[in-house]
Backbone as numpy.savetxt, mean C-alpha at the origin, in Angstrom:
# Nx Ny Nz CAx CAy CAz Cx Cy Cz
-10.31 14.53 -3.14 -8.84 14.43 -2.92 -8.22 14.02 -4.31
-7.16 14.62 -4.65 -6.43 14.27 -5.85 -5.57 13.02 -5.65
-5.71 12.07 -6.62 -4.90 10.88 -6.56 -3.45 11.22 -6.87
-2.52 10.72 -6.07 -1.14 10.94 -6.24 -0.41 9.66 -6.16
0.38 9.37 -7.14 1.16 8.14 -7.21 2.39 8.31 -6.41
2.70 7.38 -5.50 3.93 7.44 -4.74 4.59 6.11 -4.61
5.87 6.03 -4.54 6.53 4.82 -4.39 6.55 4.45 -2.88
6.33 3.14 -2.55 6.42 2.70 -1.15 7.74 3.16 -0.61
7.84 3.52 0.62 9.06 3.97 1.24 10.19 2.87 1.31
11.38 3.29 1.21 12.49 2.46 1.46 12.55 1.94 2.87
13.32 0.89 3.16 13.41 0.40 4.51 13.80 1.46 5.46
13.21 1.45 6.65 13.45 2.39 7.76 12.96 3.87 7.46
12.21 4.03 6.41 11.59 5.29 6.07 10.14 5.20 6.34
9.52 6.41 6.79 8.15 6.39 7.21 7.15 6.21 6.00
6.08 5.67 6.26 5.02 5.57 5.23 4.20 6.82 5.19
4.04 7.37 4.02 3.24 8.59 3.81 1.90 8.20 3.39
0.95 8.12 4.33 -0.46 7.77 4.10 -1.30 8.35 5.18
-2.49 8.78 4.84 -3.41 9.38 5.91 -3.99 8.32 6.76
-4.35 8.77 8.00 -5.03 7.91 8.93 -6.58 8.11 8.81
-7.02 8.06 7.54 -8.44 8.29 7.21 -8.84 7.08 6.38
-10.14 6.92 6.29 -10.67 5.87 5.42 -10.45 6.29 3.97
-10.52 5.31 3.04 -10.34 5.63 1.61 -10.04 4.41 0.80
-9.70 4.64 -0.42 -9.43 3.62 -1.44 -7.93 3.78 -1.85
-7.30 2.66 -2.10 -5.88 2.70 -2.55 -5.70 1.71 -3.69
-4.71 1.98 -4.49 -4.30 1.15 -5.62 -2.84 0.84 -5.46
-2.45 -0.52 -5.57 -1.10 -0.89 -5.57 -0.69 -1.21 -7.02
0.41 -0.55 -7.44 0.93 -0.65 -8.85 2.25 -1.34 -8.86
2.51 -2.10 -9.97 3.84 -2.73 -10.12 4.86 -1.59 -10.42
6.13 -1.99 -10.39 7.19 -0.96 -10.76 6.94 -0.40 -12.13
6.28 -1.07 -13.02 6.04 -0.62 -14.39 4.67 0.08 -14.51
3.96 0.20 -13.43 2.74 0.94 -13.41 1.50 0.08 -13.68
1.55 -1.16 -13.63 0.42 -2.08 -13.86 -0.40 -2.18 -12.56
-1.74 -2.08 -12.64 -2.53 -2.16 -11.46 -2.57 -3.62 -10.95
-2.12 -3.86 -9.71 -2.04 -5.15 -9.17 -3.16 -5.43 -8.12
-3.55 -4.39 -7.41 -4.51 -4.61 -6.34 -5.21 -3.27 -6.06
-6.53 -3.37 -5.87 -7.40 -2.20 -5.45 -7.96 -2.64 -4.14
-7.86 -1.74 -3.13 -8.36 -2.05 -1.85 -9.05 -0.84 -1.22
-9.70 -1.07 -0.10 -10.26 0.05 0.61 -10.19 -0.17 2.10
-10.29 0.95 2.80 -10.31 0.93 4.21 -11.58 1.67 4.61
-12.69 1.02 4.80 -13.96 1.69 5.08 -14.04 2.26 6.49
-13.27 1.85 7.43 -13.28 2.46 8.77 -11.96 3.20 8.97
-12.05 4.21 9.80 -10.91 5.12 9.82 -10.08 5.10 11.11
-10.08 4.01 11.90 -9.33 4.11 13.10 -7.85 4.43 12.82
-7.22 3.68 12.04 -5.81 4.06 11.55 -5.83 4.17 10.00
-6.94 3.93 9.44 -7.29 4.16 8.08 -6.28 3.55 7.05
-6.02 4.26 5.97 -5.12 3.83 4.90 -3.74 3.54 5.41
-3.30 4.36 6.31 -1.95 4.17 6.82 -1.75 2.81 7.40
-2.67 2.34 8.23 -2.64 1.00 8.84 -2.77 -0.08 7.78
-3.61 0.05 6.84 -3.79 -0.95 5.81 -2.59 -1.14 4.97
-1.99 -0.07 4.52 -0.77 -0.13 3.70 0.44 -0.66 4.52
0.45 -0.31 5.77 1.45 -0.85 6.66 1.31 -2.34 6.79
0.07 -2.80 6.83 -0.20 -4.29 6.89 0.34 -4.97 5.65
0.17 -4.35 4.51 0.71 -4.89 3.30 2.21 -4.98 3.36
2.85 -3.93 3.85 4.36 -3.88 3.86 4.90 -4.98 4.91
4.03 -5.26 5.90 4.42 -6.29 6.89 4.03 -7.71 6.52
3.41 -7.80 5.30 3.06 -9.14 4.85 1.77 -9.72 5.46
0.99 -8.83 6.13 -0.27 -9.18 6.79 -1.42 -8.92 5.91
-1.45 -9.44 4.71 -2.63 -9.37 3.83 -2.67 -10.51 2.88
-3.83 -10.92 2.48 -3.91 -12.01 1.49 -3.26 -11.60 0.20
-3.34 -10.35 -0.26 -2.68 -9.92 -1.48 -1.21 -10.22 -1.40
-0.58 -9.82 -0.38 0.89 -10.03 -0.19 1.18 -11.51 -0.07
0.42 -12.26 0.62 0.68 -13.70 0.79 0.58 -14.32 -0.56
-0.36 -14.02 -1.35 -0.59 -14.65 -2.66 0.34 -14.05 -3.80
0.54 -12.76 -3.83 1.27 -12.18 -4.89 2.76 -12.11 -4.66
3.22 -11.84 -3.44 4.63 -11.69 -3.11 5.07 -12.71 -2.12
4.35 -13.84 -2.08 4.74 -14.94 -1.26 5.03 -14.55 0.26
4.20 -13.58 0.72 4.25 -13.15 2.06 5.31 -12.13 2.44
6.13 -11.73 1.47 7.20 -10.78 1.70 6.83 -9.35 1.29
6.16 -8.61 2.22 5.70 -7.26 1.92 6.88 -6.29 1.77
8.10 -6.67 2.21 9.25 -5.83 2.08 9.57 -5.58 0.57
9.08 -6.45 -0.31 9.32 -6.35 -1.71 8.65 -4.99 -2.26
7.60 -4.55 -1.55 6.96 -3.32 -1.98 7.87 -2.10 -1.83
8.78 -2.18 -0.83 9.54 -0.97 -0.50 10.46 -0.57 -1.63
10.37 0.73 -2.00 11.27 1.37 -2.97 11.03 0.87 -4.39
10.11 -0.01 -4.60 9.83 -0.45 -5.97 8.39 -0.29 -6.43
7.47 -0.80 -5.73 6.07 -0.74 -6.06 5.51 0.64 -5.71
4.37 0.99 -6.36 3.83 2.32 -6.09 2.36 2.15 -5.53
1.90 3.20 -4.89 0.56 3.26 -4.39 -0.08 4.55 -4.79
-1.34 4.48 -5.10 -2.14 5.70 -5.29 -3.25 5.68 -4.31
-3.50 6.82 -3.64 -4.50 6.93 -2.68 -5.67 7.83 -3.30
-6.86 7.25 -3.16 -8.04 7.98 -3.77 -8.97 8.44 -2.68
């Protein structure tokens, strides 16, 4: 699969991510790598994991964005590998 950088969706816009297992990278608005994660099981795959980040349900968001996953929306980027 080709890695494609995308901005996290604005509020009330759908998340574009597959429901497959895989690896993802979260980048700052300036393109700095902030977090690399994986979803080894595919029940809801990368889509669910990234949605968890946007909802503040991850240690990365709790530690880096003080629990506010909405800060990802429209500013931060993701790359799916």
